[in-house]
LUMVEXVEX-540175 format. One record per atom (N, C-alpha, C, CB): x, z, y; residue in three letters. Coordinates in steps of 0.1 Angstrom, whole numbers, plus 2048, in hexadecimal, padded with zeros to 3 digits. Atoms other than C-alpha are relative to their C-alpha. Glycine has a CB too. Layout:
<pts>
XZYala...
</pts>
This chain:
<pts>
80A80480Aunk86C250A8Dunk7F480A801unk8068017F2unk80C7F87FFunk84825CA91unk7F77FE7F4unk7F87FC80Dunk80980080Cunk82F264A75unk7F2805805unk8068087F5unk80E7FC7FEunk809266A78unk7FB8057F3unk7F77F5807unk8077FA80Cunk7FA27DA5Eunk7F1800802unk80580E7FCunk80E8037FDunk7D6271A5Cunk7F68087F7unk7FE7F17FEunk80C7FC807unk7B5281A52unk80280C7F7unk7FC7F47F7unk7FE7F4808unk7C22A2A45unk7F780C805unk80E804801unk8057F37FCunk7B22C5A45unk80B808805unk7F78067F5unk7F47F97FBunk7CA2D7A5Cunk7FD80F802unk8037F980Eunk8017F27FEunk7CE2FCA59unk80B80380Aunk8038087F2unk7F78007F4unk7DE301A7Bunk80980D800unk7F97FF80Cunk7F97F37FFunk7E8326A78unk80280380Funk80D8017F9unk7FF7FD7F2unk7E3326A9Eunk7F980E803unk7FA7F5809unk8057F27FDunk7D7345AB1unk7F18027FCunk80080280Funk80E800805unk7B233CAA8unk7FF7FE7F1unk7F87F7808unk80080480Eunk7BB333A84unk7F77F47FEunk7FC80C7F7unk80980B801unk7A9312A8Aunk8047F87F3unk8017F780Cunk7FE80A80Bunk7A42FBA6Cunk7F97F3805unk7F98057F3unk80480D7FAunk7A12D7A79unk8007F57F6unk8097FD80Cunk80080D807unk7992B5A6Aunk8067F680Aunk7F27FC7FAunk7F98077F5unk7B32A2A7Eunk80C7F87FBunk80580B80Aunk7F3807802unk7D228CA80unk80B808807unk7FF7F2806unk7F47FA7FBunk7F5299A87unk80B7F6803unk80580C7F7unk7F58097FDunk810285A99unk80D808800unk7FE7F980Dunk7F27FA801unk83428FA90unk8097F5806unk8048037F2unk7F68097FAunk84E27FAA7unk80D807801unk7FA7FB80Eunk7F37F9801unk872288AA1unk7FE80C7F8unk80580480Eunk8017F4808unk8732ACA96unk7F4809805unk80D808800unk80B7F87FAunk8542B7AAAunk7F27FB7FCunk80280180Funk80E804801unk82F2B7AA6unk7FB7FC80Funk7F680C7FBunk8038057F2unk8232A2AC4unk7F1800802unk8057F2801unk80F8027FEunk7FD2A0ABEunk7F98057F4unk7FC7F1803unk80A7FB80Bunk7E12B1AAAunk7F27FD806unk80280F7FDunk80D8037FBunk7BF2A2AAEunk7FA7F47F8unk8007FD80Funk80880B807unk7A6286AA5unk8067F2804unk7F2801804unk7FB80D7FCunk7B926AAB7unk80B7FB7F7unk80580180Eunk7F6807808unk7D2252AA9unk80B7FB80Aunk7FA7F47F8unk7F58047F8unk7F1251ABFunk8097F57FAunk80980C805unk7F680A805unk80B235ABBunk8098077F6unk8087F980Bunk7F77FA80Aunk82123BA9Cunk8077F67F8unk7F780A7F7unk7F880A808unk83A22BA85unk7FC8007F2unk80F804801unk8047FF80Eunk82E238A63unk7F48087FFunk80C8077F8unk80C7F9803unk80F247A54unk8018087F3unk7F47F7801unk8027F980Dunk808261A3Aunk7F18037FFunk80880E7FFunk80E7FE802unk7E4261A2Dunk7FE80E7FAunk7FA7F57F7unk8037F3805unk7D9285A29unk7F18037FDunk80580B80Bunk80E7FF804unk7B527EA20unk7FE8097F4unk7FA7F27FEunk8027F680Bunk7A829AA0Aunk80C8097FDunk7FB7F97F4unk7F47F7801unk7C82ADA10unk80080B80Bunk80D7F7801unk7FE7F47F7unk7D12CEA21unk80D7FF806unk7FD80D7F9unk7F37FF7F9unk7EC2CFA3Cunk80180E806unk8007F580Bunk7FD7F37FAunk7FB2F0A45unk80F802804unk7FB80B7F7unk7F27FE7FDunk81B2FEA54unk8088037F3unk80280B80Aunk7F87FD80Bunk8372FFA3Bunk80280F7FEunk80E7F9801unk7FD7F2802unk83D321A2Bunk80E804804unk7FD8047F1unk7F37FB7FCunk859336A38unk80480D7F8unk800804810unk7FB7F5808unk86C34DA20unk80A808808unk8067FA7F3unk7F87F87F7unk87A369A35unk80A8097FAunk7F8808809unk7F57F9806unk891378A1Cunk8047FA7F2unk7FD80F7FEunk7FB80680Cunk8A6367A02unk80F8017FFunk7FC7F17FFunk7F1801803unk8C93659F2unk8017F47F7unk80680D7F9unk80280C808unk8C73419E8unk80D7FC7F8unk7FD7F480Aunk7F4802807unk8EB3409DDunk8018077F2unk80C804808unk8017F980Dunk8E13579C0unk7F67F97F6unk7FC80E802unk80B806809unk8C733E9B1unk8057FE7F2unk7FC7F3807unk7FB80280Dunk8DE338994unk80080D7F7unk80E7FA801unk8017F3807unk8DA35D98Aunk7F38017F9unk80380B809unk80D7FF806unk8B735697Eunk8018037F1unk7F87F3802unk8007FD80Eunk8B136795Dunk80B8097FBunk7FF7F47F8unk7F47F8804unk8D237B95Dunk7FE80E804unk80C7FA807unk8017F37FAunk8C539A96Eunk7F38077FDunk80280080Funk80D7FB803unk8A43A295Dunk80180C7F6unk7F87F57F9unk8027F580Aunk8983C0948unk80B80A801unk8007FA7F2unk7F67F57FFunk8B13D9956unk7FD80980Cunk80E7F9802unk8037F67F5unk8AF3F896Cunk8087FC80Dunk80480E7FCunk7FA8047F3unk8B93F5991unk80F802800unk7F980780Bunk7F27FE800unk8DB40498Dunk8087F67F8unk80480E7FBunk7FA80A808unk8E43EC972unk7FF7F2806unk7FA7FF7F2unk80280D7F8unk8D53CF986unk80B7FF80Bunk7F27FF806unk7F78007F5unk8EB3D89A4unk80E7FE7FBunk7FF80D808unk7F2801805unk90B3DC98Funk8027F27FBunk80280A7F5unk7FE80E805unk9063BA97Eunk8007F680Bunk7F57FD7F5unk8008097F5unk8FD3A999Eunk80D800808unk7F580480Aunk7F37FF7FAunk91D3B69AEunk80A7F97F8unk80380F802unk7F6807808unk9313AA991unk7FF7F1801unk7FE8057F1unk80280F7FFunk922387992unk8047FB80Eunk7F17FD7FEunk7FC8047F2unk9273869B8unk80F7FF801unk7FA80A80Aunk7F28007FFunk94B38E9B4unk8077F47F9unk80680D7FAunk7FA80B807unk95037099Dunk7FC7F2806unk7FB8007F2unk80580C7FAunk9403569B4unk80B7F6804unk7F780280Bunk7F880B7FAunk94F3349BCunk7F87F880Aunk8057F67F4unk8078087F6unk94631D9D8unk7F77F67F9unk8097F880Aunk80880A808unk93A3039BEunk7F38077FBunk8087FA7F5unk80C7F9806unk92331D9AEunk7F680480Bunk80580D7F9unk8097FC7F5unk9153299CFunk7F87F4805unk80880780Cunk80780D7FBunk90E3059DAunk7F67FB7F6unk80B7F5802unk80980580Aunk8FE2FB9B9unk7F380A800unk8068007F2unk80B7F7800unk8E931B9BAunk7F77FE80Cunk80580F7FFunk8088027F4unk8DE3149DDunk7F87F47FFunk80A7FF80Cunk80880C802unk8D32F19D5unk7F48027F7unk8097F47FBunk80A7FC809unk8C02FE9B8unk7F4807806unk8058087F4unk80A7F87FAunk8AE3189CCunk7F87F980Bunk80680C806unk8068087F5unk8A73019EAunk7F67F67FBunk80A7F9809unk80A809806unk8972E79D4unk7F48077FAunk8077F87F5unk80C7F8805unk8813019C4unk7F780480Bunk80580D7F8unk8087FC7F4unk87630D9E6unk7F97F4806unk80980680Bunk80680C7FBunk86F2EA9F3unk7F47FC7F7unk80A7F4801unk80B804809unk85B2E29D4unk7F4808801unk8068007F2unk80C7F87FFunk8442FF9DBunk7FC80280Eunk80380E7F9unk8058007F2unk83F2F8A00unk80780980Aunk7F2804800unk7F87F97F7unk85A30EA0Funk8087F7808unk80880B7F9unk7F98097F8unk8682FCA2Dunk80C807807unk7F77F980Aunk7F57F87F9unk87E318A3Cunk80280C7F8unk7FC80480Funk7FD7F3807unk890336A2Dunk80B807808unk8057FD7F2unk7F67F77FAunk8A4353A3Aunk8098057F4unk7FA80C807unk7F67FD80Bunk8C4359A25unk80980B805unk8077F47FCunk7F77F57FDunk8D9378A23unk80B8007F5unk7F980E801unk7F680180Aunk8FA372A12unk80E7FD807unk7FD7F47F6unk7F38057FAunk91F36BA18unk8017F17FCunk80C8087FAunk7FE80E803unk92D347A15unk7F47F8805unk8027FE7F2unk80B8087FBunk91033AA2Bunk8057F2805unk7FA80880Cunk7FB80E7FDunk92731DA35unk7FE7F77F4unk80F801804unk80380880Dunk924311A10unk7F17FE7FFunk8068087F4unk80E802801unk8FF317A11unk7FA7F780Aunk7F980E801unk80480A7F6unk8FC303A31unk8017F27FBunk80880280Dunk7FE80D805unk9092E5A1Funk7F47FC7F7unk80D7FF7F7unk80C803808unk8EC2E8A06unk7F47FE808unk7FE80B7F6unk80C8027F6unk8D32EBA23unk8017F2805unk80180A80Cunk7FF80D7FBunk8E02CBA31unk7FD7F57F6unk80E7FD805unk80380A80Aunk8DD2B9A10unk7F17FF7FDunk8088037F3unk80E800804unk8BA2C4A08unk7F67FD80Bunk7FC80D7FAunk8098027F5unk8AB2C2A2Bunk7F780C803unk7F87F47FDunk8087F47FDunk89B2E5A2Aunk80680680Dunk80180A7F4unk7FB7F97F4unk89E2FBA49unk80580E7FCunk7F580280Bunk7FA7F3804unk8B6319A45unk80380980Cunk80C7FD7F8unk7FB7F57F7unk8BA339A59unk80A8087F8unk7F3809806unk7F57FB809unk8DB344A4Bunk80780C806unk80A7F57FDunk7FA7F47FBunk8E6368A50unk80C8047F7unk7F580B800unk7F47FC807unk90A36FA46unk80080F7FEunk80D7FB808unk8017F2803unk90A391A35unk80D807804unk7FD8027F1unk7F57F87FDunk9203ACA43unk7FE80E7F9unk80280280Funk7FF7F3805unk92A3CEA35unk80E806802unk7FC8017F0unk7F37FA7FEunk9473E7A36unk80A7F97F7unk7FF80F7FEunk7F5808807unk9683D8A2Aunk8028067F2unk80D801807unk7FD7FA80Dunk96B3F1A0Dunk7F67FC7F5unk80180F801unk80A80380Aunk94B3E49FDunk7FF7F17FEunk7F3805805unk80280F800unk94F3BEA02unk8087F97F6unk8027FA80Eunk7F7809808unk95B3A39EBunk8047F4808unk7F77FB7F4unk7FC80B7F7unk95F38CA09unk80F801803unk7F880080Dunk7F28007FBunk982382A14unk7FF80280Funk8077F37FCunk8007FD7F1unk98A38FA37unk7F5809804unk7FE7F3807unk8097F77F9unk9743A2A4Funk7F27F9800unk80480380Eunk80E807800unk94E39BA48unk7FA7FD80Dunk7F780A7F8unk8068037F3unk94439EA6Cunk8077F4807unk80280D809unk7F980B7FAunk95F386A77unk7FC7F37F9unk8108027FFunk80580B807unk95436FA5Bunk7F37FB805unk7FF8037F1unk80D8047FBunk931370A68unk8017FA80Eunk7F780D801unk7FE8057F2unk93C36AA8Cunk8067F27FFunk809809808unk7FA80E802unk95134CA80unk7F57F67FCunk80B8017F6unk80B808804unk93233EA6Funk7F77FD80Bunk7F98067F4unk8098027F5unk91C343A8Dunk8057F680Aunk7FD80D807unk7F98087F5unk935331AA4unk8017F17FBunk80D806803unk7FF80E804unk936312A8Eunk7F57F7806unk7FF7FF7F1unk80B8097FCunk9222F3A98unk7F77FE7F4unk8067F2804unk80A80180Aunk9022F1A84unk7F67F5802unk7F880E7FEunk80B80A7FFunk8E82D7A7Dunk7F4806805unk7FE7F87F3unk80C7FA7FAunk8C62DBA8Cunk7F68067F6unk7F87F5808unk8087F880Aunk8B72E8A6Bunk80780C7FBunk7FD7F77F4unk7F97F3804unk8D0305A69unk80180980Dunk80E7FD7FBunk7FF7F67F5unk8CD324A7Funk80880B7FAunk7F2805804unk7F87F5805unk8E933DA7Aunk7FB80E805unk80F7FF805unk8047F27FDunk8E2362A79unk80C8097FBunk7F38047F9unk7F67F7806unk8F7381A72unk7F880B7F8unk80780880Cunk8077F7809unk8EE398A55unk80780D7FDunk7FD7F97F3unk7FA7F4805unk8F43BBA48unk7FA8037F2unk7FD80C80Aunk8057FE80Eunk8F23C2A23unk7F780C800unk80C8037F7unk8097F4800unk8E33E5A28unk80880C805unk7FA8027F3unk7FB7F47FBunk8E8408A35unk8098077F7unk7F5809805unk7F97F980Bunk8F7413A14unk80F7FB7FFunk7F97FE7F3unk7F3806801unk9163FDA19unk8057FD80Funk8017F47F7unk7FD8047F3unk9173FBA3Funk80180D809unk7F67F6806unk7FE7F57F7unk925415A57unk7FA7FD80Eunk80F804802unk8058027F2unk91941AA7Bunk8097F5807unk80080D808unk7F780A7FAunk938406A86unk7FC7F27FDunk80E8037FCunk80480D804unk92C3E8A72unk7F37FC808unk7FE7FF7F1unk80D8037F9unk9093EAA82unk8037FD80Funk7F680C7FFunk7FD8037F2unk9183ECAA5unk8077F2801unk80A80B805unk7FA80D7FFunk92E3CEA9Eunk7F67F47FEunk80C7FF7F6unk80A80A803unk9113BAA90unk7F77FE80Dunk7F88037F4unk8088007F3unk8FC3C3AAFunk8077F880Bunk7FC80E804unk7F88077F6unk9183B7AC5unk8007F17FEunk80E806800unk80080E803unk91A396AB3unk7F37F9803unk8047FE7F1unk80E8057FEunk8F4391AB4unk7FE7FE80Funk7F680A7FBunk8028017F1unk8F4397ADAunk8097F6806unk80280E806unk7F680A7FAunk913382AE1unk7FB7F27FEunk80E8037F9unk80480E804unk905363ACFunk7F17FE800unk8067FD7F3unk80E801800unk8E036AAD3unk7FA7FB7F3unk7FB7F780Bunk80580480Dunk8D9369AAEunk7F980C7FAunk80C7FC7F6unk8087F6807unk8C137CA97unk8098087F6unk7F47FA7F9unk7FA7F880Aunk8CB398A7Funk7F78027F5unk80480E806unk8087FF80Dunk8BF39AA5Bunk80780B7F8unk7FF7F37F9unk7FA7F6809unk8C43B8A44unk7F68057F6unk80480C809unk8087F8809unk8B73CBA27unk7FE80E806unk8068027F1unk8037F37F9unk8A63ECA32unk7F68087F7unk7FB7FE80Eunk8097F7808unk897409A1Eunk7F97F97F5unk7F680680Aunk80580780Bunk8933F59FFunk7FC8097F4unk80A7F57FBunk8027F780Cunk8964119E5unk7FF80F805unk80B7FE7F6unk8007F27FDunk88F4369E5unk80E8067FFunk7F78077F5unk7F27FB801unk8B343D9DAunk8087FD80Cunk8077FB7F4unk7F98047F3unk8C042A9F8unk7FD80A80Bunk7FD7F2804unk8057F87F6unk8AB43FA0Funk80480E7FEunk7F17FF802unk7FD7F2802unk8B04619FFunk80E803801unk7FA8047F2unk7F27FE7FFunk8D545D9FCunk80580080Eunk8087F57F8unk7FD8017F2unk8D7454A21unk7FC80D807unk7FA7F4807unk8057F47F9unk8C2472A2Bunk80980C7FCunk7F28037FBunk7F77F5804unk8D9489A17unk80D801808unk8047FF7F1unk7F38017F9unk8F847DA2Aunk7FE80080Funk8077F47FCunk8018027F1unk8E9477A4Dunk7F4808806unk7FD7F2803unk80B7F87FCunk8CA48EA4Eunk7F67F7809unk80580C808unk8098097FAunk8B746FA5Bunk7FC7F57F6unk8067FA80Dunk80380C809unk8A4453A4Aunk8067F4807unk7F07FF7FFunk7F980C7FBunk8B3430A4Eunk7FA7FA80Dunk8007F57F5unk8068067F4unk89A422A67unk80280980Cunk7F17FD7FEunk7FE7F67F5unk89D442A7Cunk80E7FF805unk7FD80E7FBunk7F28017FCunk8C343FA7Cunk8037F3807unk8098017F3unk7FE80C7F8unk8C341BA86unk7FA80080Eunk7FA7F47F8unk8067FE7F3unk8AC424AA2unk809808809unk7F28067FFunk7F87F77F8unk8C3440AADunk80D7FA805unk80380D7F8unk7F38077FCunk8E2429AAFunk7FD7F3808unk8087FD7F3unk80380C7F8unk8CF40EAC2unk8007F37F9unk80980080Cunk7FF80D807unk8CE3F4AA7unk7F37F97FFunk8068037F2unk80D807802unk8A93EDAA4unk7FD7F880Dunk7F580B7FEunk8048097F5unk89D3D0AB9unk7F77F57FBunk80D7FA808unk80980B804unk8873B1ABAunk8097F57FAunk7F97FB80Cunk7F8809807unk8A539EAACunk8028037F2unk80E7FF807unk7FE7FC80Eunk8A33B0A8Bunk7F57FC7F7unk802810800unk80980380Bunk8923A3A6Cunk8048087F4unk7FF7F17FDunk7FC7F680Aunk8923BFA52unk7F87FD7F3unk7FD80E805unk80680380Cunk88C3B7A2Eunk7FD80D7F8unk8097F77F7unk8057F5809unk8783CFA17unk7F880B807unk80C8067F8unk8077F67F9unk8703EEA2Bunk7F58077F7unk7FA7FB80Dunk80A7FA80Aunk85F3FEA0Cunk7FF80F803unk8057FD7F2unk7FF7F17FFunk86A422A11unk80180480Funk80B8067F7unk8007FC7F2unk861428A35unk7F4809804unk8007F480Aunk80A7F77FCunk84C443A46unk7F87FA80Cunk80680E804unk8088047F4unk832440A62unk80880180Cunk7F3809801unk7F77FF7F4unk84C44CA7Bunk8097F4801unk80880D800unk7F780C800unk863430A70unk7F87F3803unk8077FF7F2unk80880B7FCunk847417A72unk7FE7FF80Funk7F28017F9unk8028007F1unk841421A96unk80D7FC807unk7FB80E805unk7F38047FAunk86641DA9Dunk8027F17FFunk80C8077F9unk7FF80E801unk8653FAA8Funk7F77F880Aunk7FC7FC7F1unk8098067F6unk8473F2AA4unk80580180Eunk7F28067FFunk7FB7FE7F2unk856400AC3unk80B7F6804unk80580F802unk7F58097FDunk8743EAAC0unk7FE7F27FCunk80D8057F9unk80480E804unk8613CBAB4unk8087FA7F5unk8017F780Cunk7F980580Cunk8743C9A93unk7F67F97F7unk80780C7F9unk80880780Aunk8653B0A7Aunk8048047F2unk8007F0802unk7FD7FC80Eunk8623B8A55unk7FD7F47F7unk7F780C7FCunk80280980Bunk8663A1A37unk7FC8077F4unk80D7F77FEunk8057F980Bunk8503ADA1Bunk8037F77F3unk7F0801801unk7FC80780Dunk85E3A49F8unk7FA8077F4unk8108017FFunk8087F880Aunk8433B19E1unk8047FD7F2unk7F27FD802unk7FC80380Eunk84D39F9C1unk80D8067FCunk7FF7F17FDunk7F27FB803unk8723A89C3unk7FF8107FFunk8097FC80Bunk8007F1801unk86A3CD9CAunk7F98057F3unk7F880580Cunk8077FD80Dunk8523CE9ACunk8097FD7F4unk7F27F97FFunk7F880480Bunk8693BC995unk80C80A7FEunk8067F2801unk7F57F6801unk8863D499Dunk7FB80E7FEunk8087FF80Cunk8077F3802unk86D3F1999unk80680A80Aunk8038067F1unk7FB7F87F6unk8783FF9BAunk7F780C803unk8027F880Dunk80A7F67FEunk8594149BAunk7FA7FF80Eunk80680E7FFunk8068017F3unk8414179D7unk7FC7F2804unk80980580Bunk80480D7FBunk8333FA9EBunk80180080Funk7F27FC7FBunk7FF8017F2unk8383EEA0Funk7F3805806unk8047F2805unk80C7FA7F9unk820402A26unk7FA7F5809unk80380D807unk80580C7F8unk8103E1A32unk7F580480Aunk7FC7F57F7unk80B7FD7F6unk7F03EFA41unk80580880Cunk7F58087F9unk7FB7F87F5unk803408A56unk8097F8809unk80880C7FAunk7F88097F8unk81C3EEA61unk7F77F7809unk8097F77F7unk8098087F9unk8003D7A6Bunk7F980780Bunk7F67F97F7unk8087F97F6unk7EC3F1A7Dunk80880580Cunk7F980D7FAunk7F77FD7F5unk80B3FAA92unk8067F4806unk80B80A7FAunk7FB80C7F9unk8113D6A9Bunk80D7FB7FCunk80080380Eunk7F4805805unk82F3CFA86unk7FE7F27F9unk8078097F5unk80180E805unk8343AAA7Eunk8057FF7F1unk8077F6809unk7FC80180Eunk8353A4A58unk8007F17FBunk7F78087F7unk80080D806unk840385A46unk8038027F1unk80B7F7806unk7FE7FF80Eunk84737DA21unk80E7FB7FCunk7F57FA7F8unk7F3805806unk868379A0Dunk7FF8017F1unk80B808806unk7FF80080Funk8703719E9unk80B8097FBunk8017F27FBunk7F37FA804unk8923829E8unk8077F67F7unk7FD80E7F8unk7F8809808unk8AA3739CEunk7FA7FC7F3unk80E8057FFunk80480380Dunk8A53629ADunk80480A7F6unk8067F27FCunk7FC7F5809unk8B638099Eunk7F580B800unk80D806804unk80A7F57FFunk89C3999AAunk7F17FB801unk80380880Cunk80D806800unk87E3819AAunk7FE7F67F5unk7FD7FA80Eunk7FF80C809unk887363994unk7F97F4806unk7F98047F3unk80780C7FAunk87034D9A9unk80280080Funk7F18007FDunk8008027F1unk8743409CDunk7F37F8803unk80D7F9805unk80D8067FFunk84F3399D0unk7F6807809unk7FA7FE7F1unk8087F87F7unk8393429EDunk7F28017FCunk8007F880Eunk80D7FE805unk81933C9DBunk7FF80D7F7unk7FC7F47F7unk8007F4808unk8223579C2unk80180C809unk80C8007F6unk7FE7F47F7unk82E36E9DEunk7F3803808unk80B7FC80Aunk80D7FD7F8unk80D36A9F2unk7F68077F7unk7FA7F3805unk80A7FA809unk7F73719D4unk80480E7FCunk7FE7F77F4unk7FC7F2805unk80B38F9C7unk7FF80A80Cunk80E7FF7FAunk8007F67F5unk80F39E9EAunk7F2804803unk8057F980Cunk80E7FC7FDunk7E939D9F0unk7FB8097F5unk7F87F3800unk8067F880Bunk7DF3AB9CEunk80780D7FEunk7FF7F97F3unk7F97F4802unk7FA3C59CDunk7FC80B80Aunk80F7FE800unk8047F77F6unk7F23D59EEunk7F28047FFunk8047FB80Eunk80E7FD801unk7CD3D39E9unk7FE80A7F4unk7F77F47FEunk8017F780Bunk7D03E49C7unk80680D803unk8077FA7F4unk7F97F47FCunk7E83FE9D5unk7F7809809unk80D7FE807unk8097F87F6unk7CE4089F0unk7F28007FBunk8017F980Dunk80D7FF807unk7B04059D8unk7F57F9809unk7FC80F7FFunk80A8077F8unk79F3EC9EFunk8047F1800unk7FE80680Eunk7FC80E801unk79E3C69EAunk8007F980Dunk7F67F97F7unk8008077F3unk79B3BFA0Funk80B807809unk7F3801807unk7F67F97F8unk7B93D4A1Aunk8087F6809unk80A8087F7unk7FA80B7F9unk7CC3B4A23unk7FA7F37FCunk8108007FEunk80880C804unk7B9394A24unk8087F37FFunk7F57FE80Bunk7F980C803unk7C3371A1Aunk8067FA80Dunk7F77F67FAunk7FB8067F4unk7C6365A3Eunk80D807805unk7F580080Bunk7F57F87FCunk7DE381A46unk80D7FD7F7unk7FD80F7FFunk7F5804809unk7F3378A28unk8067F2803unk7FC8007F1unk7FB80D7FCunk7F5353A32unk80780180Dunk7F47F6801unk7F87FE7F3unk7FF35EA55unk80E8057FDunk7F880A808unk7F37FB803unk81C371A46unk8097F67FAunk7FF80C7F5unk7F880B806unk828352A33unk8037F580Aunk7F97FB7F4unk7FE80B7F7unk82633CA52unk80380680Funk7F37F8800unk7FE7FD7F2unk820347A76unk80780D803unk7F2801807unk7F97F37FDunk82C36BA74unk80F7FE7FEunk7FB80B7F6unk7F2802803unk84D35FA65unk8067F880Cunk8027F87F3unk7FB8077F4unk851346A82unk80280A80Cunk7F77F5804unk7FE7F67F6unk84C363A9Aunk80B8097FEunk7F3808802unk7F47F7803unk865379A88unk80D7F9803unk7FF8037F1unk7F38087FDunk87F35DA8Cunk8017FB80Eunk8017F57F6unk8018057F2unk875356AB0unk8027F0800unk80B807808unk7FE80F801unk872331AA6unk7F27FA800unk8077FD7F2unk80D8077FFunk856318AACunk7FC7FA7F2unk8007F480Aunk80480480Eunk84C317A87unk7F48087FCunk80C8037F7unk80B7F8806unk82F322A72unk7F27FD806unk80380E802unk80D8037FAunk813313A88unk8007F1802unk7FF80780Eunk80280F7FDunk8062EFA8Bunk7FA7FF80Eunk7F77F97F5unk8038007F2unk8062EAAB0unk80A7F7807unk80080E806unk7F78097F8unk8142D1AC9unk80C808805unk7F97FA80Cunk7F47FA7FBunk8382DAAD1unk8078097F5unk7FD80980Bunk7FA7F880Bunk83E2EDAB0unk8087F67F7unk7F68077F8unk7F8809809unk8582E0A97unk7F77FB7F5unk80C8097FAunk80880780Aunk84B2C8A7Eunk8048037F2unk8007F0802unk7FD7FB80Eunk84F2DDA5Eunk7F28027FAunk80880D800unk80E800805unk82F2D5A4Bunk8007FE7F1unk7F87F5807unk80280380Eunk8222D4A27unk7F17FB7FFunk80280D7F7unk80D806803unk8052BFA19unk7FD8047F2unk8007F1802unk8047FC80Dunk7F22CE9FCunk7F57F87FBunk7FC80F801unk80C806807unk7DB2BE9E3unk7F980B7F8unk8057F47F6unk8077F6807unk7C12D79DAunk7F57FB7F7unk7F980980Bunk80A806809unk7AC2BE9C6unk8058017F2unk7FE7F1804unk7FB7FE80Dunk7B92CD9A6unk7F980C7FAunk810804800unk8087F6807unk7AA2E498Cunk80280E806unk8048007F1unk7FD7F27FCunk7BB303999unk7FB80380Eunk80F803800unk8047FD7F2unk7AE2FF9BDunk7F27FA804unk80A7FB80Aunk80D8047FEunk78C2EF9B9unk7F680B7FCunk7FD7F37F8unk8048067F4unk7732F69C9unk80680680Cunk7F1800801unk7FB7FB7F3unk77F2F99EDunk7F97F980Bunk8107FF801unk8058057F3unk7722F4A10unk80680880Bunk7F0800800unk7F97F97F4unk77B300A33unk7FE80F7FFunk7FA7FB80Dunk8027F2800unk76C322A2Bunk8088087F6unk7F18037FEunk7F87F980Aunk78132AA0Dunk80E7FA7FDunk7F88007F3unk7F4807803unk79F314A10unk80C809801unk8027F480Aunk7F57F77FFunk7B6330A1Cunk8018097F4unk7FF80880Dunk8007F880Cunk7AB3469FFunk8067F97F4unk7F18047FDunk7FB80880Bunk7B232A9E7unk80F7FE800unk7F97F37FFunk7F18017FEunk7D53259F5unk80780C7FCunk8047FC80Funk7F97F3803unk7DE34A9F2unk7FE8047F2unk7FA80A809unk8027FB80Dunk7CE3519D1unk8007F67F4unk7F2807800unk80280980Bunk7CB3319BDunk80A7F5800unk7F37F9801unk7F780B7FFunk7E43179C9unk80E8037F9unk8027FB80Eunk7F27FE805unk8073129BAunk8087F4804unk8008017F0unk7F680A7FCunk8252FB9BDunk7FA7F27FDunk80D8027FAunk80580D804unk8122DF9ABunk7F67FA80Aunk7F98017F3unk8098057F6unk7FB2DC9C9unk8077FA80Cunk7F780B805unk7F88057F4unk8182D29E1unk8037F17FEunk80D808801unk7FE80E801unk8172AD9E7unk80C7FB809unk7F47F8805unk7F68057F6unk82D2A8A06unk80680C808unk7FA7F5809unk7F97F67F8unk8472BDA18unk8077F980Bunk8098097F7unk7FA8067F4unk8522B5A3Bunk80880B807unk7F67F980Aunk7F87F77F9unk86F2C7A4Cunk8077F980Bunk80B8077F7unk7FA8067F4unk87B2C0A6Funk7FC7F1802unk80F8017FFunk80580D7FEunk8652A1A6Funk8047F67F6unk8057FA80Dunk7FC80980Bunk874292A4Funk7F98047F3unk80F8007FFunk8067FD80Dunk86228FA2Eunk80C8037F6unk7F87F47FBunk7F57FD809unk8792A1A15unk7FA8027F2unk80780D804unk80680180Dunk8602A29F8unk7F37F8801unk7FC80F7FBunk80C808800unk8452899F0unk7FA8007F2unk8047F1804unk8077FF80Dunk82C28E9D4unk80880A7F7unk7FE7F37F9unk7F97F7809unk83F29D9B6unk80E7FC7FFunk7F97FF7F3unk7F2804800unk86128E9BEunk80880980Aunk8027F1803unk7F77F97F7unk87E2A19CEunk80D7F9800unk80080F7FDunk7F38077FEunk8A22989D6unk8067FB7F4unk809809808unk7F880480Cunk8B12989B4unk7F78047F3unk80D8087FFunk8067FD80Dunk8A5298990unk80480E7FCunk8047F67F5unk7FD7F3804unk8A22BB983unk80B8017F5unk7F38077FBunk7F67FF80Bunk8B82B3965unk80E800806unk7FF7F37F7unk7F37FF7FAunk8D52B197Eunk80580E802unk8007F980Eunk7FD7F27FEunk8D42D6980unk8028087F3unk7F5807808unk7FD7FA80Dunk8D92DD95Bunk80F8007FEunk7F97F87F5unk7F37FF805unk8FA2E994Eunk80B7FD80Aunk8037F67F5unk7F68007F5unk90D2EC96Funk80480E804unk7FB7F880Cunk7FB7F37FCunk92030997Eunk7F880680Bunk80F7FF804unk8087F97F6unk90B323990unk80780D804unk7F28037FBunk7F87F37FCunk92633F993unk80B7FC80Aunk8068067F4unk
</pts>
């Protein structure tokens, strides 16, 4: 089935950041053509006076925790962690599945077409991916046995999940909860799994000052330095947070081509203190993308909010409103994320996967706009209400303001 998307303003996110007034042919799950012509097609979408851009990619989430929304607010970090652990220990497959559906629908509604997840029970979460049609990069979380609530060996659980047959919208990964619950042995085992199956690794890293300072006391090294010394850093690693890192650690991340997922709202809501050293990461060539984290530590799975907050928070922190520009922020939400995942996503270009969103900016919150300010308006003014159509893997999974199920279906059901 082929679809011609006609007469749109296309924010390509290609190397030149071209903005085109063009047609796009989607055939199967790929983008086959971008230009002024009208290739043969089966269906049409009229994008006149609409904006077409690559779907947003959320590079750090715990979507199975979406049912925790509102349960973990207004408490200090130690209390937050204790309560999260208690809730996690009570989970059922039904609750994880319902929470995952809830979170995925929220993401789709706000233009997120792919997400990276770090959790256990990714086999349950995969079922929700298949139902909603979103694209999932699912990293089964591992940690030392004495800290886990999982049944069995977490690394073997992850390996078992990776070896399963997956649909083409699911990419398995292997995860590590963090250095505070993971010995060197666990890191070695995860690296072995990653290399054996050629899969990416996702982890929390240097999220809080306490995490870093406690590790320094016991190891006389900072976390990134230690992971470098044991040979764990590589271009297969996507590290979430990286708030409390030094310039030396930044250089290590750059040397090993590690990508970073910046989770600004989550870090601020948890009052982790500090802010990701984005200018230094960028100046050293580290690839940065954006993540929402969970509904427990953010409450929203919304890339529009994440883009706006990320921009204004770093600019305010550095006392300069041009520290990181709108185009760089949009890059983080699209093309940079695709590069981090080594996947043909985040750019509108022939041969790339057809994960696209169509925005209506002819609304009070985004008028006036033109080619010169459209990126600014997307980053600073747009919201979920501007999302008309969402296409994942060549299939329309959201049209106008409708989505798979009525929202009332998510009231009064089990999320634990």
